[in-house]
C-alpha positions in Angstrom: -22.4 12.6 73.6 -20.3 13.1 70.5 -22.9 13.5 67.8 -22.9 14.0 64.0 -23.3 17.7 64.5 -19.9 18.0 66.3 -18.4 15.9 63.5 -19.9 18.2 60.8 -18.5 21.3 62.6 -15.0 19.8 62.8 -15.1 18.8 59.1 -16.4 22.3 58.2 -13.7 24.0 60.3 -10.9 21.9 58.7 -12.4 22.6 55.3 -12.2 26.4 55.9 -8.7 26.1 57.3 -7.4 24.1 54.3 -9.2 26.4 51.8 -7.7 29.5 53.5 -4.2 27.9 53.6 -4.4 27.0 50.0 -5.5 30.5 49.0 -2.6 32.0 51.0 -0.1 29.6 49.6 -1.2 30.2 46.0 -1.0 34.0 46.4 2.4 33.7 48.0 3.6 31.4 45.2 2.3 33.8 42.5 4.1 36.7 44.1 7.3 34.7 44.3 7.1 33.6 40.7 6.5 37.2 39.5 9.5 38.4 41.5 11.7 35.7 39.8 10.6 36.7 36.3 11.5 40.4 36.8 
């Protein structure tokens, strides 16, 4: 069946994906801001 372990894996996977996306977006935004200043 579809147990709690599957749900934990899905939540963990989404958490990693969101964290990685946030990190990438922040670094890209910082680079864009630096380019605008110069």
